[in-house]
All heavy atoms as atom14 arrays in JSON, in Angstrom:
{
  "sequence": "MEKPITWTVRKFVLVNSFQGLSKHEYIDQWPLLN",
  "atom14_mask": [
    [1, 1, 1, 1, 1, 1, 1, 1, 0, 0, 0, 0, 0, 0],
    [1, 1, 1, 1, 1, 1, 1, 1, 1, 0, 0, 0, 0, 0],
    [1, 1, 1, 1, 1, 1, 1, 1, 1, 0, 0, 0, 0, 0],
    [1, 1, 1, 1, 1, 1, 1, 0, 0, 0, 0, 0, 0, 0],
    [1, 1, 1, 1, 1, 1, 1, 1, 0, 0, 0, 0, 0, 0],
    [1, 1, 1, 1, 1, 1, 1, 0, 0, 0, 0, 0, 0, 0],
    [1, 1, 1, 1, 1, 1, 1, 1, 1, 1, 1, 1, 1, 1],
    [1, 1, 1, 1, 1, 1, 1, 0, 0, 0, 0, 0, 0, 0],
    [1, 1, 1, 1, 1, 1, 1, 0, 0, 0, 0, 0, 0, 0],
    [1, 1, 1, 1, 1, 1, 1, 1, 1, 1, 1, 0, 0, 0],
    [1, 1, 1, 1, 1, 1, 1, 1, 1, 0, 0, 0, 0, 0],
    [1, 1, 1, 1, 1, 1, 1, 1, 1, 1, 1, 0, 0, 0],
    [1, 1, 1, 1, 1, 1, 1, 0, 0, 0, 0, 0, 0, 0],
    [1, 1, 1, 1, 1, 1, 1, 1, 0, 0, 0, 0, 0, 0],
    [1, 1, 1, 1, 1, 1, 1, 0, 0, 0, 0, 0, 0, 0],
    [1, 1, 1, 1, 1, 1, 1, 1, 0, 0, 0, 0, 0, 0],
    [1, 1, 1, 1, 1, 1, 0, 0, 0, 0, 0, 0, 0, 0],
    [1, 1, 1, 1, 1, 1, 1, 1, 1, 1, 1, 0, 0, 0],
    [1, 1, 1, 1, 1, 1, 1, 1, 1, 0, 0, 0, 0, 0],
    [1, 1, 1, 1, 0, 0, 0, 0, 0, 0, 0, 0, 0, 0],
    [1, 1, 1, 1, 1, 1, 1, 1, 0, 0, 0, 0, 0, 0],
    [1, 1, 1, 1, 1, 1, 0, 0, 0, 0, 0, 0, 0, 0],
    [1, 1, 1, 1, 1, 1, 1, 1, 1, 0, 0, 0, 0, 0],
    [1, 1, 1, 1, 1, 1, 1, 1, 1, 1, 0, 0, 0, 0],
    [1, 1, 1, 1, 1, 1, 1, 1, 1, 0, 0, 0, 0, 0],
    [1, 1, 1, 1, 1, 1, 1, 1, 1, 1, 1, 1, 0, 0],
    [1, 1, 1, 1, 1, 1, 1, 1, 0, 0, 0, 0, 0, 0],
    [1, 1, 1, 1, 1, 1, 1, 1, 0, 0, 0, 0, 0, 0],
    [1, 1, 1, 1, 1, 1, 1, 1, 1, 0, 0, 0, 0, 0],
    [1, 1, 1, 1, 1, 1, 1, 1, 1, 1, 1, 1, 1, 1],
    [1, 1, 1, 1, 1, 1, 1, 0, 0, 0, 0, 0, 0, 0],
    [1, 1, 1, 1, 1, 1, 1, 1, 0, 0, 0, 0, 0, 0],
    [1, 1, 1, 1, 1, 1, 1, 1, 0, 0, 0, 0, 0, 0],
    [1, 1, 1, 1, 1, 1, 1, 1, 0, 0, 0, 0, 0, 0]
  ],
  "atom14_positions": [
    [[27.96, -58.19, -11.65], [26.52, -58.09, -11.56], [26.01, -59.12, -10.5], [26.43, -60.23, -10.5], [25.86, -58.38, -12.9], [24.43, -58.21, -12.92], [23.78, -58.37, -14.62], [22.15, -57.88, -14.33], [0.0, 0.0, 0.0], [0.0, 0.0, 0.0], [0.0, 0.0, 0.0], [0.0, 0.0, 0.0], [0.0, 0.0, 0.0], [0.0, 0.0, 0.0]],
    [[25.04, -58.62, -9.62], [24.57, -59.51, -8.64], [23.38, -60.33, -9.18], [22.6, -59.92, -10.03], [24.1, -58.67, -7.43], [25.23, -57.93, -6.75], [24.81, -57.22, -5.48], [23.79, -57.66, -4.85], [25.46, -56.15, -5.27], [0.0, 0.0, 0.0], [0.0, 0.0, 0.0], [0.0, 0.0, 0.0], [0.0, 0.0, 0.0], [0.0, 0.0, 0.0]],
    [[23.22, -61.51, -8.6], [22.07, -62.37, -8.98], [20.79, -61.94, -8.36], [20.84, -61.57, -7.18], [22.39, -63.83, -8.59], [23.57, -64.46, -9.35], [23.9, -65.82, -8.78], [22.82, -66.8, -9.05], [23.04, -68.15, -8.74], [0.0, 0.0, 0.0], [0.0, 0.0, 0.0], [0.0, 0.0, 0.0], [0.0, 0.0, 0.0], [0.0, 0.0, 0.0]],
    [[19.69, -61.97, -9.05], [18.43, -61.64, -8.42], [17.99, -62.67, -7.41], [18.38, -63.86, -7.5], [17.42, -61.6, -9.67], [18.0, -62.53, -10.63], [19.56, -62.37, -10.42], [0.0, 0.0, 0.0], [0.0, 0.0, 0.0], [0.0, 0.0, 0.0], [0.0, 0.0, 0.0], [0.0, 0.0, 0.0], [0.0, 0.0, 0.0], [0.0, 0.0, 0.0]],
    [[17.16, -62.18, -6.43], [16.5, -63.14, -5.48], [15.29, -63.76, -6.11], [14.54, -63.02, -6.71], [16.16, -62.38, -4.19], [17.46, -61.77, -3.6], [15.47, -63.26, -3.24], [17.23, -60.8, -2.42], [0.0, 0.0, 0.0], [0.0, 0.0, 0.0], [0.0, 0.0, 0.0], [0.0, 0.0, 0.0], [0.0, 0.0, 0.0], [0.0, 0.0, 0.0]],
    [[15.19, -65.06, -6.04], [14.03, -65.77, -6.58], [13.43, -66.72, -5.54], [14.1, -67.13, -4.56], [14.41, -66.57, -7.8], [15.35, -67.56, -7.44], [14.96, -65.62, -8.92], [0.0, 0.0, 0.0], [0.0, 0.0, 0.0], [0.0, 0.0, 0.0], [0.0, 0.0, 0.0], [0.0, 0.0, 0.0], [0.0, 0.0, 0.0], [0.0, 0.0, 0.0]],
    [[12.15, -67.03, -5.69], [11.48, -67.98, -4.87], [10.32, -68.63, -5.66], [9.84, -68.03, -6.59], [11.07, -67.44, -3.5], [9.92, -66.37, -3.65], [8.65, -66.57, -3.64], [10.23, -64.92, -3.78], [7.9, -65.37, -3.78], [8.91, -64.4, -3.88], [11.29, -64.14, -3.87], [8.73, -63.04, -3.99], [11.11, -62.79, -4.0], [9.86, -62.21, -4.07]],
    [[9.9, -69.76, -5.18], [8.75, -70.5, -5.9], [7.49, -70.23, -4.99], [7.5, -70.4, -3.8], [9.05, -71.97, -5.92], [10.24, -72.25, -6.59], [7.93, -72.74, -6.55], [0.0, 0.0, 0.0], [0.0, 0.0, 0.0], [0.0, 0.0, 0.0], [0.0, 0.0, 0.0], [0.0, 0.0, 0.0], [0.0, 0.0, 0.0], [0.0, 0.0, 0.0]],
    [[6.45, -69.82, -5.73], [5.15, -69.53, -5.08], [4.2, -70.75, -5.4], [4.05, -71.01, -6.59], [4.48, -68.22, -5.51], [3.17, -67.97, -4.85], [5.49, -67.09, -5.22], [0.0, 0.0, 0.0], [0.0, 0.0, 0.0], [0.0, 0.0, 0.0], [0.0, 0.0, 0.0], [0.0, 0.0, 0.0], [0.0, 0.0, 0.0], [0.0, 0.0, 0.0]],
    [[3.64, -71.34, -4.36], [2.76, -72.52, -4.58], [1.27, -72.26, -4.39], [0.41, -72.92, -4.9], [3.14, -73.64, -3.72], [4.51, -74.26, -4.09], [4.92, -75.4, -3.11], [5.97, -76.25, -3.47], [7.27, -75.83, -3.81], [7.53, -74.6, -3.91], [8.18, -76.74, -4.04], [0.0, 0.0, 0.0], [0.0, 0.0, 0.0], [0.0, 0.0, 0.0]],
    [[1.02, -71.2, -3.65], [-0.44, -70.77, -3.46], [-0.55, -69.31, -3.17], [0.4, -68.65, -2.75], [-1.05, -71.63, -2.29], [-0.43, -71.39, -0.88], [-1.05, -72.3, 0.07], [-0.3, -72.22, 1.42], [-0.91, -73.13, 2.43], [0.0, 0.0, 0.0], [0.0, 0.0, 0.0], [0.0, 0.0, 0.0], [0.0, 0.0, 0.0], [0.0, 0.0, 0.0]],
    [[-1.74, -68.77, -3.41], [-2.13, -67.36, -3.09], [-3.09, -67.45, -1.91], [-3.99, -68.19, -1.9], [-2.81, -66.75, -4.32], [-3.35, -65.43, -4.13], [-2.38, -64.34, -4.35], [-4.62, -65.1, -3.75], [-2.83, -62.99, -4.1], [-5.02, -63.87, -3.54], [-4.16, -62.79, -3.76], [0.0, 0.0, 0.0], [0.0, 0.0, 0.0], [0.0, 0.0, 0.0]],
    [[-2.8, -66.62, -0.93], [-3.56, -66.55, 0.32], [-4.13, -65.11, 0.54], [-3.35, -64.15, 0.52], [-2.74, -67.0, 1.54], [-3.64, -66.96, 2.78], [-2.17, -68.38, 1.36], [0.0, 0.0, 0.0], [0.0, 0.0, 0.0], [0.0, 0.0, 0.0], [0.0, 0.0, 0.0], [0.0, 0.0, 0.0], [0.0, 0.0, 0.0], [0.0, 0.0, 0.0]],
    [[-5.39, -65.07, 0.76], [-6.07, -63.83, 1.02], [-6.16, -63.68, 2.57], [-6.7, -64.53, 3.26], [-7.44, -63.76, 0.43], [-8.23, -62.39, 0.65], [-7.55, -61.27, 0.08], [-9.69, -62.61, 0.12], [0.0, 0.0, 0.0], [0.0, 0.0, 0.0], [0.0, 0.0, 0.0], [0.0, 0.0, 0.0], [0.0, 0.0, 0.0], [0.0, 0.0, 0.0]],
    [[-5.56, -62.57, 3.15], [-5.4, -62.4, 4.57], [-6.0, -61.04, 4.97], [-5.69, -60.06, 4.36], [-3.91, -62.5, 5.0], [-3.82, -62.25, 6.56], [-3.29, -63.74, 4.59], [0.0, 0.0, 0.0], [0.0, 0.0, 0.0], [0.0, 0.0, 0.0], [0.0, 0.0, 0.0], [0.0, 0.0, 0.0], [0.0, 0.0, 0.0], [0.0, 0.0, 0.0]],
    [[-6.73, -61.02, 6.07], [-7.31, -59.8, 6.66], [-6.38, -59.48, 7.8], [-6.25, -60.2, 8.77], [-8.73, -59.97, 7.15], [-9.38, -58.72, 7.63], [-8.81, -57.64, 7.3], [-10.45, -58.8, 8.2], [0.0, 0.0, 0.0], [0.0, 0.0, 0.0], [0.0, 0.0, 0.0], [0.0, 0.0, 0.0], [0.0, 0.0, 0.0], [0.0, 0.0, 0.0]],
    [[-5.74, -58.31, 7.83], [-4.83, -57.92, 8.83], [-5.49, -56.77, 9.57], [-5.86, -55.82, 9.11], [-3.44, -57.37, 8.15], [-2.62, -56.85, 9.16], [0.0, 0.0, 0.0], [0.0, 0.0, 0.0], [0.0, 0.0, 0.0], [0.0, 0.0, 0.0], [0.0, 0.0, 0.0], [0.0, 0.0, 0.0], [0.0, 0.0, 0.0], [0.0, 0.0, 0.0]],
    [[-5.48, -56.98, 10.91], [-6.12, -55.99, 11.82], [-5.01, -55.02, 12.29], [-4.19, -55.38, 13.11], [-6.76, -56.69, 13.02], [-7.9, -57.62, 12.58], [-7.67, -58.93, 12.37], [-9.25, -57.14, 12.39], [-8.7, -59.86, 11.97], [-10.24, -57.98, 11.95], [-9.99, -59.27, 11.79], [0.0, 0.0, 0.0], [0.0, 0.0, 0.0], [0.0, 0.0, 0.0]],
    [[-5.04, -53.82, 11.8], [-4.02, -52.82, 11.99], [-3.88, -52.58, 13.48], [-4.82, -52.24, 14.18], [-4.31, -51.57, 11.19], [-3.15, -50.57, 11.29], [-3.43, -49.31, 10.42], [-4.42, -49.33, 9.69], [-2.51, -48.43, 10.37], [0.0, 0.0, 0.0], [0.0, 0.0, 0.0], [0.0, 0.0, 0.0], [0.0, 0.0, 0.0], [0.0, 0.0, 0.0]],
    [[-2.63, -52.62, 14.03], [-2.27, -52.31, 15.34], [-2.57, -53.36, 16.36], [-2.32, -53.2, 17.43], [0.0, 0.0, 0.0], [0.0, 0.0, 0.0], [0.0, 0.0, 0.0], [0.0, 0.0, 0.0], [0.0, 0.0, 0.0], [0.0, 0.0, 0.0], [0.0, 0.0, 0.0], [0.0, 0.0, 0.0], [0.0, 0.0, 0.0], [0.0, 0.0, 0.0]],
    [[-3.15, -54.58, 15.95], [-3.57, -55.61, 16.81], [-2.61, -56.8, 16.72], [-2.76, -57.79, 17.43], [-4.95, -56.01, 16.6], [-6.0, -54.97, 16.87], [-7.43, -55.49, 16.54], [-5.93, -54.46, 18.27], [0.0, 0.0, 0.0], [0.0, 0.0, 0.0], [0.0, 0.0, 0.0], [0.0, 0.0, 0.0], [0.0, 0.0, 0.0], [0.0, 0.0, 0.0]],
    [[-1.68, -56.8, 15.78], [-0.85, -58.06, 15.51], [-1.73, -59.27, 15.3], [-1.32, -60.32, 15.71], [0.16, -58.21, 16.63], [1.03, -57.12, 16.65], [0.0, 0.0, 0.0], [0.0, 0.0, 0.0], [0.0, 0.0, 0.0], [0.0, 0.0, 0.0], [0.0, 0.0, 0.0], [0.0, 0.0, 0.0], [0.0, 0.0, 0.0], [0.0, 0.0, 0.0]],
    [[-2.87, -59.07, 14.66], [-3.78, -60.19, 14.5], [-4.08, -60.37, 12.96], [-4.21, -59.33, 12.23], [-5.04, -59.95, 15.24], [-6.15, -61.06, 14.99], [-7.38, -60.67, 15.8], [-8.45, -61.78, 15.56], [-9.75, -61.41, 16.17], [0.0, 0.0, 0.0], [0.0, 0.0, 0.0], [0.0, 0.0, 0.0], [0.0, 0.0, 0.0], [0.0, 0.0, 0.0]],
    [[-4.1, -61.64, 12.53], [-4.34, -61.92, 11.08], [-5.39, -62.94, 10.92], [-5.36, -63.98, 11.66], [-3.01, -62.29, 10.36], [-2.0, -61.25, 10.37], [-1.07, -61.15, 11.53], [-1.67, -60.25, 9.6], [-0.25, -60.17, 11.31], [-0.57, -59.61, 10.14], [0.0, 0.0, 0.0], [0.0, 0.0, 0.0], [0.0, 0.0, 0.0], [0.0, 0.0, 0.0]],
    [[-6.29, -62.77, 9.98], [-7.3, -63.75, 9.71], [-7.15, -64.3, 8.3], [-7.25, -63.46, 7.33], [-8.67, -63.11, 9.96], [-9.83, -63.97, 9.54], [-11.11, -63.09, 9.71], [-11.29, -62.12, 9.08], [-12.03, -63.66, 10.45], [0.0, 0.0, 0.0], [0.0, 0.0, 0.0], [0.0, 0.0, 0.0], [0.0, 0.0, 0.0], [0.0, 0.0, 0.0]],
    [[-6.95, -65.62, 8.09], [-6.83, -66.15, 6.74], [-8.26, -66.37, 6.27], [-9.12, -67.01, 6.87], [-6.12, -67.45, 6.8], [-4.67, -67.31, 7.22], [-4.24, -67.3, 8.54], [-3.76, -67.01, 6.24], [-2.9, -67.12, 8.91], [-2.36, -66.78, 6.55], [-1.97, -66.9, 7.86], [-0.69, -66.63, 8.18], [0.0, 0.0, 0.0], [0.0, 0.0, 0.0]],
    [[-8.59, -65.73, 5.14], [-9.84, -65.77, 4.55], [-10.02, -66.92, 3.54], [-11.0, -67.63, 3.63], [-10.26, -64.43, 3.84], [-10.18, -63.33, 4.91], [-11.54, -64.44, 3.14], [-10.26, -61.9, 4.36], [0.0, 0.0, 0.0], [0.0, 0.0, 0.0], [0.0, 0.0, 0.0], [0.0, 0.0, 0.0], [0.0, 0.0, 0.0], [0.0, 0.0, 0.0]],
    [[-9.13, -67.09, 2.66], [-9.17, -68.17, 1.66], [-7.78, -68.36, 1.04], [-6.9, -67.49, 1.21], [-10.21, -67.85, 0.57], [-10.83, -69.13, 0.01], [-10.24, -70.27, 0.2], [-11.82, -68.99, -0.7], [0.0, 0.0, 0.0], [0.0, 0.0, 0.0], [0.0, 0.0, 0.0], [0.0, 0.0, 0.0], [0.0, 0.0, 0.0], [0.0, 0.0, 0.0]],
    [[-7.63, -69.45, 0.37], [-6.35, -69.75, -0.31], [-6.65, -70.48, -1.62], [-7.61, -71.3, -1.73], [-5.33, -70.46, 0.59], [-5.81, -71.81, 1.02], [-4.77, -72.48, 1.98], [-3.76, -71.94, 2.29], [-4.99, -73.66, 2.36], [0.0, 0.0, 0.0], [0.0, 0.0, 0.0], [0.0, 0.0, 0.0], [0.0, 0.0, 0.0], [0.0, 0.0, 0.0]],
    [[-5.77, -70.25, -2.62], [-5.95, -70.88, -3.87], [-4.54, -71.45, -4.36], [-3.56, -70.72, -4.3], [-6.39, -69.92, -4.95], [-7.72, -69.33, -4.6], [-8.91, -69.81, -4.98], [-7.99, -68.14, -3.82], [-9.93, -68.98, -4.39], [-9.38, -67.97, -3.7], [-7.16, -67.29, -3.16], [-9.92, -66.97, -3.06], [-7.82, -66.19, -2.51], [-9.2, -66.05, -2.44]],
    [[-4.48, -72.72, -4.77], [-3.23, -73.2, -5.31], [-2.94, -72.59, -6.67], [-3.85, -72.28, -7.43], [-3.46, -74.74, -5.46], [-4.96, -74.85, -5.55], [-5.55, -73.7, -4.76], [0.0, 0.0, 0.0], [0.0, 0.0, 0.0], [0.0, 0.0, 0.0], [0.0, 0.0, 0.0], [0.0, 0.0, 0.0], [0.0, 0.0, 0.0], [0.0, 0.0, 0.0]],
    [[-1.69, -72.42, -6.98], [-1.28, -71.9, -8.24], [-0.82, -73.05, -9.17], [-0.28, -73.97, -8.67], [-0.09, -70.84, -8.1], [-0.44, -69.65, -7.23], [0.79, -68.81, -7.1], [-1.61, -68.86, -7.89], [0.0, 0.0, 0.0], [0.0, 0.0, 0.0], [0.0, 0.0, 0.0], [0.0, 0.0, 0.0], [0.0, 0.0, 0.0], [0.0, 0.0, 0.0]],
    [[-1.08, -72.9, -10.39], [-0.72, -73.99, -11.4], [0.71, -74.03, -11.69], [1.35, -72.96, -11.67], [-1.56, -73.79, -12.61], [-3.06, -73.84, -12.51], [-3.74, -73.53, -13.89], [-3.49, -75.16, -11.97], [0.0, 0.0, 0.0], [0.0, 0.0, 0.0], [0.0, 0.0, 0.0], [0.0, 0.0, 0.0], [0.0, 0.0, 0.0], [0.0, 0.0, 0.0]],
    [[1.28, -75.15, -11.93], [2.69, -75.24, -12.26], [2.9, -75.0, -13.73], [2.22, -75.38, -14.55], [3.23, -76.62, -11.9], [3.33, -76.75, -10.35], [3.42, -75.81, -9.65], [3.25, -77.99, -9.91], [0.0, 0.0, 0.0], [0.0, 0.0, 0.0], [0.0, 0.0, 0.0], [0.0, 0.0, 0.0], [0.0, 0.0, 0.0], [0.0, 0.0, 0.0]]
  ]
}
């Protein structure tokens, strides 16, 4: 049996992605509780 892939998430980021322009705008971010 293979091991699952895991990672630690420290914050949630809201991003506006402009389709077809390769441009991203960071709107806001929130830290996650441990």
